ZABA-845893 format. One record per residue (C-alpha): residue number from 1; z negated, y negated, x. Coordinates in Angstrom, 3 decimals. Layout:
// residues N
<atom><n>NUM</n><z>Z</z><y>Y</y><x>X</x></atom>
...
END
This chain:
// residues 322
<atom><n>1</n><z>-16.802</z><y>-54.389</y><x>-153.041</x></atom>
<atom><n>2</n><z>-15.057</z><y>-54.175</y><x>-149.403</x></atom>
<atom><n>3</n><z>-17.348</z><y>-54.540</y><x>-146.331</x></atom>
<atom><n>4</n><z>-17.335</z><y>-54.176</y><x>-142.704</x></atom>
<atom><n>5</n><z>-20.665</z><y>-52.005</y><x>-142.653</x></atom>
<atom><n>6</n><z>-22.944</z><y>-51.383</y><x>-139.720</x></atom>
<atom><n>7</n><z>-24.420</z><y>-47.922</y><x>-140.194</x></atom>
<atom><n>8</n><z>-26.424</z><y>-47.166</y><x>-136.943</x></atom>
<atom><n>9</n><z>-27.052</z><y>-49.551</y><x>-133.862</x></atom>
<atom><n>10</n><z>-24.015</z><y>-49.817</y><x>-131.313</x></atom>
<atom><n>11</n><z>-20.875</z><y>-50.956</y><x>-130.365</x></atom>
<atom><n>12</n><z>-18.473</z><y>-52.924</y><x>-132.097</x></atom>
<atom><n>13</n><z>-16.366</z><y>-49.723</y><x>-132.874</x></atom>
<atom><n>14</n><z>-18.930</z><y>-48.340</y><x>-134.675</x></atom>
<atom><n>15</n><z>-18.599</z><y>-50.417</y><x>-137.379</x></atom>
<atom><n>16</n><z>-16.464</z><y>-49.342</y><x>-140.349</x></atom>
<atom><n>17</n><z>-14.667</z><y>-50.931</y><x>-143.383</x></atom>
<atom><n>18</n><z>-15.967</z><y>-49.439</y><x>-146.530</x></atom>
<atom><n>19</n><z>-17.458</z><y>-49.596</y><x>-149.797</x></atom>
<atom><n>20</n><z>-20.947</z><y>-50.921</y><x>-150.691</x></atom>
<atom><n>21</n><z>-22.668</z><y>-52.115</y><x>-153.776</x></atom>
<atom><n>22</n><z>-22.156</z><y>-56.280</y><x>-154.512</x></atom>
<atom><n>23</n><z>-25.390</z><y>-57.579</y><x>-153.677</x></atom>
<atom><n>24</n><z>-27.385</z><y>-59.697</y><x>-156.206</x></atom>
<atom><n>25</n><z>-28.896</z><y>-63.186</y><x>-155.639</x></atom>
<atom><n>26</n><z>-32.371</z><y>-63.422</y><x>-155.819</x></atom>
<atom><n>27</n><z>-34.717</z><y>-66.099</y><x>-156.164</x></atom>
<atom><n>28</n><z>-33.784</z><y>-69.198</y><x>-154.416</x></atom>
<atom><n>29</n><z>-30.270</z><y>-67.624</y><x>-153.494</x></atom>
<atom><n>30</n><z>-26.713</z><y>-68.130</y><x>-154.158</x></atom>
<atom><n>31</n><z>-23.896</z><y>-65.239</y><x>-154.398</x></atom>
<atom><n>32</n><z>-20.938</z><y>-66.595</y><x>-152.740</x></atom>
<atom><n>33</n><z>-17.545</z><y>-65.068</y><x>-153.038</x></atom>
<atom><n>34</n><z>-16.341</z><y>-64.967</y><x>-149.719</x></atom>
<atom><n>35</n><z>-12.529</z><y>-66.022</y><x>-148.399</x></atom>
<atom><n>36</n><z>-13.412</z><y>-66.490</y><x>-144.723</x></atom>
<atom><n>37</n><z>-16.333</z><y>-65.455</y><x>-142.396</x></atom>
<atom><n>38</n><z>-16.588</z><y>-66.634</y><x>-138.576</x></atom>
<atom><n>39</n><z>-17.397</z><y>-64.168</y><x>-135.865</x></atom>
<atom><n>40</n><z>-20.498</z><y>-64.881</y><x>-133.620</x></atom>
<atom><n>41</n><z>-22.471</z><y>-64.127</y><x>-130.428</x></atom>
<atom><n>42</n><z>-25.288</z><y>-63.033</y><x>-132.792</x></atom>
<atom><n>43</n><z>-23.334</z><y>-60.911</y><x>-135.004</x></atom>
<atom><n>44</n><z>-23.249</z><y>-58.599</y><x>-131.487</x></atom>
<atom><n>45</n><z>-26.376</z><y>-58.775</y><x>-131.025</x></atom>
<atom><n>46</n><z>-27.382</z><y>-57.868</y><x>-134.754</x></atom>
<atom><n>47</n><z>-25.376</z><y>-54.544</y><x>-134.425</x></atom>
<atom><n>48</n><z>-26.523</z><y>-53.281</y><x>-131.214</x></atom>
<atom><n>49</n><z>-30.552</z><y>-53.710</y><x>-132.652</x></atom>
<atom><n>50</n><z>-30.749</z><y>-56.926</y><x>-129.933</x></atom>
<atom><n>51</n><z>-31.470</z><y>-59.450</y><x>-132.505</x></atom>
<atom><n>52</n><z>-34.537</z><y>-60.766</y><x>-133.895</x></atom>
<atom><n>53</n><z>-33.736</z><y>-59.800</y><x>-137.221</x></atom>
<atom><n>54</n><z>-32.879</z><y>-56.146</y><x>-137.829</x></atom>
<atom><n>55</n><z>-31.402</z><y>-55.586</y><x>-141.692</x></atom>
<atom><n>56</n><z>-32.101</z><y>-52.095</y><x>-143.309</x></atom>
<atom><n>57</n><z>-28.754</z><y>-50.016</y><x>-142.837</x></atom>
<atom><n>58</n><z>-25.851</z><y>-49.676</y><x>-143.810</x></atom>
<atom><n>59</n><z>-25.727</z><y>-53.592</y><x>-143.243</x></atom>
<atom><n>60</n><z>-22.880</z><y>-55.921</y><x>-142.870</x></atom>
<atom><n>61</n><z>-23.094</z><y>-58.158</y><x>-140.026</x></atom>
<atom><n>62</n><z>-21.489</z><y>-62.013</y><x>-140.480</x></atom>
<atom><n>63</n><z>-23.453</z><y>-64.646</y><x>-140.583</x></atom>
<atom><n>64</n><z>-21.350</z><y>-67.741</y><x>-141.343</x></atom>
<atom><n>65</n><z>-19.027</z><y>-67.724</y><x>-144.503</x></atom>
<atom><n>66</n><z>-17.064</z><y>-69.977</y><x>-146.369</x></atom>
<atom><n>67</n><z>-15.879</z><y>-69.473</y><x>-150.067</x></atom>
<atom><n>68</n><z>-17.181</z><y>-69.894</y><x>-153.860</x></atom>
<atom><n>69</n><z>-20.142</z><y>-69.858</y><x>-155.491</x></atom>
<atom><n>70</n><z>-20.168</z><y>-66.602</y><x>-157.959</x></atom>
<atom><n>71</n><z>-23.680</z><y>-66.891</y><x>-159.233</x></atom>
<atom><n>72</n><z>-26.817</z><y>-68.571</y><x>-158.835</x></atom>
<atom><n>73</n><z>-30.257</z><y>-66.423</y><x>-158.460</x></atom>
<atom><n>74</n><z>-33.405</z><y>-67.845</y><x>-160.913</x></atom>
<atom><n>75</n><z>-34.562</z><y>-71.046</y><x>-160.212</x></atom>
<atom><n>76</n><z>-31.322</z><y>-72.258</y><x>-158.393</x></atom>
<atom><n>77</n><z>-29.692</z><y>-75.155</y><x>-159.857</x></atom>
<atom><n>78</n><z>-26.592</z><y>-75.360</y><x>-157.901</x></atom>
<atom><n>79</n><z>-23.920</z><y>-75.915</y><x>-156.679</x></atom>
<atom><n>80</n><z>-22.467</z><y>-74.675</y><x>-159.706</x></atom>
<atom><n>81</n><z>-20.343</z><y>-71.401</y><x>-160.155</x></atom>
<atom><n>82</n><z>-17.090</z><y>-71.779</y><x>-159.024</x></atom>
<atom><n>83</n><z>-17.985</z><y>-74.963</y><x>-156.566</x></atom>
<atom><n>84</n><z>-16.313</z><y>-74.042</y><x>-152.833</x></atom>
<atom><n>85</n><z>-19.386</z><y>-73.760</y><x>-150.125</x></atom>
<atom><n>86</n><z>-19.712</z><y>-73.092</y><x>-146.799</x></atom>
<atom><n>87</n><z>-23.215</z><y>-71.289</y><x>-145.732</x></atom>
<atom><n>88</n><z>-24.896</z><y>-69.620</y><x>-143.357</x></atom>
<atom><n>89</n><z>-25.655</z><y>-66.080</y><x>-144.490</x></atom>
<atom><n>90</n><z>-27.767</z><y>-64.518</y><x>-141.470</x></atom>
<atom><n>91</n><z>-25.717</z><y>-61.366</y><x>-142.208</x></atom>
<atom><n>92</n><z>-23.787</z><y>-59.683</y><x>-145.124</x></atom>
<atom><n>93</n><z>-20.694</z><y>-61.833</y><x>-144.064</x></atom>
<atom><n>94</n><z>-18.012</z><y>-60.031</y><x>-143.553</x></atom>
<atom><n>95</n><z>-17.918</z><y>-58.802</y><x>-147.323</x></atom>
<atom><n>96</n><z>-16.191</z><y>-59.595</y><x>-149.965</x></atom>
<atom><n>97</n><z>-19.706</z><y>-61.050</y><x>-151.618</x></atom>
<atom><n>98</n><z>-22.553</z><y>-62.569</y><x>-149.758</x></atom>
<atom><n>99</n><z>-25.912</z><y>-63.846</y><x>-150.494</x></atom>
<atom><n>100</n><z>-27.037</z><y>-66.951</y><x>-148.885</x></atom>
<atom><n>101</n><z>-30.654</z><y>-68.735</y><x>-149.223</x></atom>
<atom><n>102</n><z>-29.720</z><y>-72.017</y><x>-151.243</x></atom>
<atom><n>103</n><z>-30.386</z><y>-74.593</y><x>-148.466</x></atom>
<atom><n>104</n><z>-28.259</z><y>-72.998</y><x>-146.353</x></atom>
<atom><n>105</n><z>-25.273</z><y>-73.431</y><x>-148.952</x></atom>
<atom><n>106</n><z>-23.526</z><y>-77.047</y><x>-148.756</x></atom>
<atom><n>107</n><z>-20.362</z><y>-77.968</y><x>-151.060</x></atom>
<atom><n>108</n><z>-17.041</z><y>-77.904</y><x>-148.836</x></atom>
<atom><n>109</n><z>-14.844</z><y>-80.958</y><x>-149.309</x></atom>
<atom><n>110</n><z>-11.171</z><y>-79.532</y><x>-151.253</x></atom>
<atom><n>111</n><z>-9.812</z><y>-80.989</y><x>-148.240</x></atom>
<atom><n>112</n><z>-11.169</z><y>-78.392</y><x>-145.647</x></atom>
<atom><n>113</n><z>-9.478</z><y>-74.753</y><x>-146.020</x></atom>
<atom><n>114</n><z>-11.878</z><y>-72.135</y><x>-146.074</x></atom>
<atom><n>115</n><z>-11.357</z><y>-70.970</y><x>-142.608</x></atom>
<atom><n>116</n><z>-12.398</z><y>-74.003</y><x>-141.217</x></atom>
<atom><n>117</n><z>-15.768</z><y>-74.443</y><x>-143.399</x></atom>
<atom><n>118</n><z>-16.185</z><y>-70.561</y><x>-142.170</x></atom>
<atom><n>119</n><z>-16.160</z><y>-72.151</y><x>-138.550</x></atom>
<atom><n>120</n><z>-18.329</z><y>-74.748</y><x>-138.815</x></atom>
<atom><n>121</n><z>-22.119</z><y>-74.145</y><x>-138.841</x></atom>
<atom><n>122</n><z>-23.201</z><y>-72.128</y><x>-136.499</x></atom>
<atom><n>123</n><z>-20.950</z><y>-74.083</y><x>-133.682</x></atom>
<atom><n>124</n><z>-20.293</z><y>-77.559</y><x>-135.022</x></atom>
<atom><n>125</n><z>-23.903</z><y>-77.575</y><x>-137.009</x></atom>
<atom><n>126</n><z>-25.757</z><y>-76.548</y><x>-133.699</x></atom>
<atom><n>127</n><z>-23.765</z><y>-78.854</y><x>-131.178</x></atom>
<atom><n>128</n><z>-24.520</z><y>-81.943</y><x>-133.525</x></atom>
<atom><n>129</n><z>-27.667</z><y>-80.974</y><x>-133.952</x></atom>
<atom><n>130</n><z>-28.284</z><y>-80.561</y><x>-130.361</x></atom>
<atom><n>131</n><z>-26.515</z><y>-83.567</y><x>-129.001</x></atom>
<atom><n>132</n><z>-27.411</z><y>-85.790</y><x>-131.924</x></atom>
<atom><n>133</n><z>-30.857</z><y>-84.618</y><x>-132.718</x></atom>
<atom><n>134</n><z>-32.706</z><y>-83.140</y><x>-129.906</x></atom>
<atom><n>135</n><z>-31.040</z><y>-84.745</y><x>-126.647</x></atom>
<atom><n>136</n><z>-30.633</z><y>-88.226</y><x>-128.398</x></atom>
<atom><n>137</n><z>-27.102</z><y>-88.559</y><x>-126.381</x></atom>
<atom><n>138</n><z>-26.120</z><y>-92.046</y><x>-125.580</x></atom>
<atom><n>139</n><z>-22.247</z><y>-93.384</y><x>-125.432</x></atom>
<atom><n>140</n><z>-21.567</z><y>-93.091</y><x>-121.979</x></atom>
<atom><n>141</n><z>-23.886</z><y>-90.486</y><x>-120.890</x></atom>
<atom><n>142</n><z>-22.156</z><y>-87.611</y><x>-118.694</x></atom>
<atom><n>143</n><z>-22.773</z><y>-84.001</y><x>-120.488</x></atom>
<atom><n>144</n><z>-22.522</z><y>-80.812</y><x>-118.490</x></atom>
<atom><n>145</n><z>-21.424</z><y>-77.860</y><x>-121.396</x></atom>
<atom><n>146</n><z>-22.198</z><y>-74.275</y><x>-119.405</x></atom>
<atom><n>147</n><z>-19.812</z><y>-71.826</y><x>-121.241</x></atom>
<atom><n>148</n><z>-17.779</z><y>-74.536</y><x>-122.520</x></atom>
<atom><n>149</n><z>-14.668</z><y>-72.132</y><x>-123.141</x></atom>
<atom><n>150</n><z>-16.798</z><y>-70.247</y><x>-125.903</x></atom>
<atom><n>151</n><z>-17.074</z><y>-71.216</y><x>-129.427</x></atom>
<atom><n>152</n><z>-20.133</z><y>-73.375</y><x>-129.138</x></atom>
<atom><n>153</n><z>-19.095</z><y>-74.828</y><x>-125.731</x></atom>
<atom><n>154</n><z>-15.806</z><y>-75.732</y><x>-127.437</x></atom>
<atom><n>155</n><z>-17.856</z><y>-77.696</y><x>-130.158</x></atom>
<atom><n>156</n><z>-19.660</z><y>-79.025</y><x>-127.665</x></atom>
<atom><n>157</n><z>-16.815</z><y>-80.611</y><x>-125.511</x></atom>
<atom><n>158</n><z>-15.654</z><y>-82.003</y><x>-128.775</x></atom>
<atom><n>159</n><z>-18.353</z><y>-83.355</y><x>-130.636</x></atom>
<atom><n>160</n><z>-20.026</z><y>-85.186</y><x>-127.103</x></atom>
<atom><n>161</n><z>-16.710</z><y>-86.676</y><x>-126.907</x></atom>
<atom><n>162</n><z>-16.812</z><y>-88.231</y><x>-130.317</x></atom>
<atom><n>163</n><z>-20.215</z><y>-89.292</y><x>-129.353</x></atom>
<atom><n>164</n><z>-19.274</z><y>-91.232</y><x>-126.633</x></atom>
<atom><n>165</n><z>-20.161</z><y>-88.959</y><x>-123.749</x></atom>
<atom><n>166</n><z>-18.354</z><y>-88.340</y><x>-120.567</x></atom>
<atom><n>167</n><z>-18.279</z><y>-84.480</y><x>-120.563</x></atom>
<atom><n>168</n><z>-17.997</z><y>-81.829</y><x>-117.749</x></atom>
<atom><n>169</n><z>-17.161</z><y>-78.496</y><x>-118.516</x></atom>
<atom><n>170</n><z>-18.275</z><y>-74.920</y><x>-116.470</x></atom>
<atom><n>171</n><z>-15.749</z><y>-72.118</y><x>-117.726</x></atom>
<atom><n>172</n><z>-14.059</z><y>-69.155</y><x>-116.149</x></atom>
<atom><n>173</n><z>-10.576</z><y>-71.074</y><x>-114.518</x></atom>
<atom><n>174</n><z>-8.428</z><y>-69.225</y><x>-117.146</x></atom>
<atom><n>175</n><z>-9.851</z><y>-71.355</y><x>-119.676</x></atom>
<atom><n>176</n><z>-9.936</z><y>-74.698</y><x>-118.184</x></atom>
<atom><n>177</n><z>-6.863</z><y>-75.820</y><x>-119.820</x></atom>
<atom><n>178</n><z>-8.181</z><y>-75.165</y><x>-122.977</x></atom>
<atom><n>179</n><z>-11.425</z><y>-77.174</y><x>-121.820</x></atom>
<atom><n>180</n><z>-9.452</z><y>-80.620</y><x>-120.855</x></atom>
<atom><n>181</n><z>-7.551</z><y>-80.366</y><x>-124.336</x></atom>
<atom><n>182</n><z>-10.663</z><y>-80.648</y><x>-125.831</x></atom>
<atom><n>183</n><z>-11.954</z><y>-83.608</y><x>-124.444</x></atom>
<atom><n>184</n><z>-13.283</z><y>-82.562</y><x>-120.974</x></atom>
<atom><n>185</n><z>-12.903</z><y>-85.262</y><x>-118.374</x></atom>
<atom><n>186</n><z>-13.216</z><y>-82.264</y><x>-115.777</x></atom>
<atom><n>187</n><z>-13.768</z><y>-78.420</y><x>-115.419</x></atom>
<atom><n>188</n><z>-15.524</z><y>-76.534</y><x>-112.708</x></atom>
<atom><n>189</n><z>-15.568</z><y>-72.691</y><x>-112.370</x></atom>
<atom><n>190</n><z>-19.240</z><y>-72.017</y><x>-112.443</x></atom>
<atom><n>191</n><z>-18.996</z><y>-68.412</y><x>-112.079</x></atom>
<atom><n>192</n><z>-17.588</z><y>-69.366</y><x>-108.371</x></atom>
<atom><n>193</n><z>-20.063</z><y>-69.550</y><x>-105.463</x></atom>
<atom><n>194</n><z>-21.150</z><y>-73.076</y><x>-104.528</x></atom>
<atom><n>195</n><z>-20.068</z><y>-74.729</y><x>-108.015</x></atom>
<atom><n>196</n><z>-23.224</z><y>-76.710</y><x>-107.930</x></atom>
<atom><n>197</n><z>-21.568</z><y>-78.755</y><x>-104.756</x></atom>
<atom><n>198</n><z>-18.156</z><y>-78.536</y><x>-107.215</x></atom>
<atom><n>199</n><z>-20.445</z><y>-80.535</y><x>-110.009</x></atom>
<atom><n>200</n><z>-22.254</z><y>-82.950</y><x>-107.605</x></atom>
<atom><n>201</n><z>-19.000</z><y>-84.158</y><x>-106.681</x></atom>
<atom><n>202</n><z>-18.260</z><y>-84.981</y><x>-109.958</x></atom>
<atom><n>203</n><z>-22.035</z><y>-86.456</y><x>-111.065</x></atom>
<atom><n>204</n><z>-23.349</z><y>-87.457</y><x>-107.523</x></atom>
<atom><n>205</n><z>-27.033</z><y>-88.670</y><x>-109.702</x></atom>
<atom><n>206</n><z>-26.737</z><y>-85.731</y><x>-111.799</x></atom>
<atom><n>207</n><z>-25.826</z><y>-85.072</y><x>-115.450</x></atom>
<atom><n>208</n><z>-28.093</z><y>-86.774</y><x>-118.059</x></atom>
<atom><n>209</n><z>-27.419</z><y>-84.049</y><x>-120.692</x></atom>
<atom><n>210</n><z>-27.022</z><y>-79.694</y><x>-120.218</x></atom>
<atom><n>211</n><z>-26.048</z><y>-78.153</y><x>-123.095</x></atom>
<atom><n>212</n><z>-26.559</z><y>-74.338</y><x>-122.352</x></atom>
<atom><n>213</n><z>-25.299</z><y>-71.504</y><x>-124.227</x></atom>
<atom><n>214</n><z>-25.838</z><y>-69.152</y><x>-121.934</x></atom>
<atom><n>215</n><z>-28.817</z><y>-68.845</y><x>-119.709</x></atom>
<atom><n>216</n><z>-28.986</z><y>-66.138</y><x>-117.214</x></atom>
<atom><n>217</n><z>-28.010</z><y>-66.956</y><x>-113.724</x></atom>
<atom><n>218</n><z>-26.577</z><y>-70.352</y><x>-114.662</x></atom>
<atom><n>219</n><z>-29.288</z><y>-72.102</y><x>-115.931</x></atom>
<atom><n>220</n><z>-31.829</z><y>-72.971</y><x>-112.767</x></atom>
<atom><n>221</n><z>-28.523</z><y>-73.764</y><x>-110.894</x></atom>
<atom><n>222</n><z>-28.028</z><y>-76.123</y><x>-113.780</x></atom>
<atom><n>223</n><z>-31.394</z><y>-77.493</y><x>-114.106</x></atom>
<atom><n>224</n><z>-31.109</z><y>-78.232</y><x>-110.665</x></atom>
<atom><n>225</n><z>-28.504</z><y>-80.527</y><x>-111.162</x></atom>
<atom><n>226</n><z>-30.014</z><y>-82.606</y><x>-113.561</x></atom>
<atom><n>227</n><z>-30.525</z><y>-86.250</y><x>-113.528</x></atom>
<atom><n>228</n><z>-33.826</z><y>-87.895</y><x>-113.446</x></atom>
<atom><n>229</n><z>-35.296</z><y>-88.200</y><x>-117.313</x></atom>
<atom><n>230</n><z>-32.134</z><y>-85.975</y><x>-118.262</x></atom>
<atom><n>231</n><z>-32.635</z><y>-83.401</y><x>-121.440</x></atom>
<atom><n>232</n><z>-31.536</z><y>-79.468</y><x>-120.879</x></atom>
<atom><n>233</n><z>-30.960</z><y>-78.195</y><x>-124.271</x></atom>
<atom><n>234</n><z>-31.806</z><y>-74.379</y><x>-124.546</x></atom>
<atom><n>235</n><z>-29.057</z><y>-73.267</y><x>-127.212</x></atom>
<atom><n>236</n><z>-28.568</z><y>-69.285</y><x>-126.558</x></atom>
<atom><n>237</n><z>-28.730</z><y>-66.310</y><x>-124.235</x></atom>
<atom><n>238</n><z>-24.700</z><y>-65.218</y><x>-123.982</x></atom>
<atom><n>239</n><z>-25.182</z><y>-64.183</y><x>-120.426</x></atom>
<atom><n>240</n><z>-27.613</z><y>-61.401</y><x>-121.991</x></atom>
<atom><n>241</n><z>-30.737</z><y>-62.612</y><x>-119.829</x></atom>
<atom><n>242</n><z>-33.239</z><y>-64.999</y><x>-120.637</x></atom>
<atom><n>243</n><z>-33.798</z><y>-67.298</y><x>-117.953</x></atom>
<atom><n>244</n><z>-37.550</z><y>-67.708</y><x>-116.129</x></atom>
<atom><n>245</n><z>-37.191</z><y>-71.234</y><x>-114.626</x></atom>
<atom><n>246</n><z>-39.885</z><y>-72.816</y><x>-112.142</x></atom>
<atom><n>247</n><z>-41.565</z><y>-75.800</y><x>-114.312</x></atom>
<atom><n>248</n><z>-41.899</z><y>-77.789</y><x>-110.964</x></atom>
<atom><n>249</n><z>-37.780</z><y>-79.062</y><x>-111.405</x></atom>
<atom><n>250</n><z>-38.990</z><y>-80.595</y><x>-114.675</x></atom>
<atom><n>251</n><z>-41.699</z><y>-82.686</y><x>-113.025</x></atom>
<atom><n>252</n><z>-39.706</z><y>-83.618</y><x>-109.850</x></atom>
<atom><n>253</n><z>-36.654</z><y>-84.453</y><x>-112.804</x></atom>
<atom><n>254</n><z>-38.751</z><y>-86.105</y><x>-115.073</x></atom>
<atom><n>255</n><z>-36.716</z><y>-84.369</y><x>-117.493</x></atom>
<atom><n>256</n><z>-36.984</z><y>-82.721</y><x>-121.164</x></atom>
<atom><n>257</n><z>-36.173</z><y>-79.362</y><x>-121.290</x></atom>
<atom><n>258</n><z>-35.486</z><y>-78.739</y><x>-125.108</x></atom>
<atom><n>259</n><z>-35.534</z><y>-75.975</y><x>-127.944</x></atom>
<atom><n>260</n><z>-32.285</z><y>-75.884</y><x>-130.437</x></atom>
<atom><n>261</n><z>-33.016</z><y>-73.885</y><x>-133.373</x></atom>
<atom><n>262</n><z>-30.691</z><y>-75.070</y><x>-135.414</x></atom>
<atom><n>263</n><z>-31.289</z><y>-72.355</y><x>-138.395</x></atom>
<atom><n>264</n><z>-34.867</z><y>-72.953</y><x>-138.274</x></atom>
<atom><n>265</n><z>-34.353</z><y>-76.591</y><x>-138.638</x></atom>
<atom><n>266</n><z>-31.729</z><y>-76.016</y><x>-141.831</x></atom>
<atom><n>267</n><z>-34.509</z><y>-74.020</y><x>-143.241</x></atom>
<atom><n>268</n><z>-37.095</z><y>-76.313</y><x>-142.544</x></atom>
<atom><n>269</n><z>-34.863</z><y>-79.588</y><x>-143.642</x></atom>
<atom><n>270</n><z>-31.876</z><y>-78.664</y><x>-145.636</x></atom>
<atom><n>271</n><z>-30.962</z><y>-82.268</y><x>-146.902</x></atom>
<atom><n>272</n><z>-31.263</z><y>-83.392</y><x>-143.047</x></atom>
<atom><n>273</n><z>-28.747</z><y>-80.714</y><x>-142.542</x></atom>
<atom><n>274</n><z>-26.252</z><y>-81.760</y><x>-145.837</x></atom>
<atom><n>275</n><z>-26.054</z><y>-84.862</y><x>-144.113</x></atom>
<atom><n>276</n><z>-25.510</z><y>-83.674</y><x>-140.853</x></atom>
<atom><n>277</n><z>-22.269</z><y>-81.779</y><x>-142.039</x></atom>
<atom><n>278</n><z>-21.296</z><y>-85.083</y><x>-143.891</x></atom>
<atom><n>279</n><z>-20.433</z><y>-86.476</y><x>-140.652</x></atom>
<atom><n>280</n><z>-18.862</z><y>-83.843</y><x>-139.734</x></atom>
<atom><n>281</n><z>-16.608</z><y>-83.312</y><x>-142.611</x></atom>
<atom><n>282</n><z>-15.953</z><y>-87.241</y><x>-142.050</x></atom>
<atom><n>283</n><z>-14.846</z><y>-86.751</y><x>-138.516</x></atom>
<atom><n>284</n><z>-12.443</z><y>-83.934</y><x>-139.487</x></atom>
<atom><n>285</n><z>-10.797</z><y>-86.114</y><x>-142.755</x></atom>
<atom><n>286</n><z>-9.912</z><y>-88.923</y><x>-140.146</x></atom>
<atom><n>287</n><z>-8.374</z><y>-86.417</y><x>-138.050</x></atom>
<atom><n>288</n><z>-10.668</z><y>-87.476</y><x>-134.995</x></atom>
<atom><n>289</n><z>-12.558</z><y>-83.486</y><x>-135.451</x></atom>
<atom><n>290</n><z>-10.233</z><y>-80.574</y><x>-135.500</x></atom>
<atom><n>291</n><z>-12.316</z><y>-76.850</y><x>-135.169</x></atom>
<atom><n>292</n><z>-11.171</z><y>-75.009</y><x>-132.505</x></atom>
<atom><n>293</n><z>-10.060</z><y>-71.975</y><x>-133.857</x></atom>
<atom><n>294</n><z>-8.662</z><y>-69.356</y><x>-131.582</x></atom>
<atom><n>295</n><z>-7.235</z><y>-66.254</y><x>-134.133</x></atom>
<atom><n>296</n><z>-7.721</z><y>-65.868</y><x>-137.846</x></atom>
<atom><n>297</n><z>-7.943</z><y>-62.386</y><x>-138.610</x></atom>
<atom><n>298</n><z>-8.360</z><y>-60.005</y><x>-141.816</x></atom>
<atom><n>299</n><z>-11.491</z><y>-58.601</y><x>-142.398</x></atom>
<atom><n>300</n><z>-10.360</z><y>-54.706</y><x>-140.750</x></atom>
<atom><n>301</n><z>-10.056</z><y>-56.508</y><x>-137.765</x></atom>
<atom><n>302</n><z>-14.112</z><y>-57.392</y><x>-137.349</x></atom>
<atom><n>303</n><z>-14.665</z><y>-54.766</y><x>-134.703</x></atom>
<atom><n>304</n><z>-12.170</z><y>-56.439</y><x>-132.357</x></atom>
<atom><n>305</n><z>-13.327</z><y>-59.947</y><x>-132.826</x></atom>
<atom><n>306</n><z>-16.509</z><y>-58.860</y><x>-131.738</x></atom>
<atom><n>307</n><z>-15.563</z><y>-56.692</y><x>-129.089</x></atom>
<atom><n>308</n><z>-13.365</z><y>-59.900</y><x>-127.877</x></atom>
<atom><n>309</n><z>-16.410</z><y>-61.809</y><x>-128.177</x></atom>
<atom><n>310</n><z>-18.444</z><y>-59.465</y><x>-126.056</x></atom>
<atom><n>311</n><z>-15.815</z><y>-59.375</y><x>-123.252</x></atom>
<atom><n>312</n><z>-15.678</z><y>-63.472</y><x>-123.154</x></atom>
<atom><n>313</n><z>-12.053</z><y>-63.098</y><x>-124.272</x></atom>
<atom><n>314</n><z>-12.149</z><y>-65.997</y><x>-126.969</x></atom>
<atom><n>315</n><z>-11.860</z><y>-69.561</y><x>-126.175</x></atom>
<atom><n>316</n><z>-13.187</z><y>-70.906</y><x>-129.454</x></atom>
<atom><n>317</n><z>-13.910</z><y>-69.047</y><x>-132.428</x></atom>
<atom><n>318</n><z>-12.423</z><y>-65.940</y><x>-134.394</x></atom>
<atom><n>319</n><z>-12.128</z><y>-66.425</y><x>-138.154</x></atom>
<atom><n>320</n><z>-11.775</z><y>-63.398</y><x>-140.408</x></atom>
<atom><n>321</n><z>-9.891</z><y>-63.935</y><x>-143.847</x></atom>
<atom><n>322</n><z>-11.514</z><y>-61.478</y><x>-146.876</x></atom>
END
């Protein structure tokens, strides 16, 4: 089968398009014929050896796919071969065939194309789990989204707005227009000096919920801007550095700092995730949600897609068509 292969840790330019043996599904696994795979920030980490998972070489990156069931491993009852599905694979998605744990596989409605399906789990699944299950977001609350121009950030803007929140986007100025189009009431440049003052004008009493997939130097100023009783969602560290936060801020603000590990949540309760995905499917069917796909490229452009993510040149998501 064709696959984009990582033969040694390195930058996206070190990836090669080549032939690889087709994987076989083991017990509890589903083999998927991949039609589309989304490029995500964890893919940039796994090829550099900076991710918690380190597959043996050679391996294909790609943790999020859509396609159809090709075969079932021992002990797996379904979905039946031929069923259209989306899945989180961990790695291996940038290939014609990929294996996923059965709990990570969700049947995809016929009305949703493969590219859209491939873009749903990592960003929109994470966001809905974060805002609904972890933050318990209520209508009328204000949400600050750090890194709002990225794939998870754009999803957070859209989903928070659908849940009735007031949304403030923190992103580079070049992405402000797209952020407003995605549902942000206002946008601020969080790379500028004094961005907390700009935020205070918009939310004098602070923001109730902070969605942070960026980390780094932006975390502490954001936490200082949280409202009393607010909820700070720790989603990821796209800035590269894991922040060290003074715990006295949590005391002074009476706030909650909440970890968001969507992949582990899915592993622990696959059925709850299917209910979550059904909500996303319903929003899409009703025309209320249109996933923010920036580009749709052929599989061979995977190295370029990951480089664009590293350089933060992407507004939304890049999906690779296999």
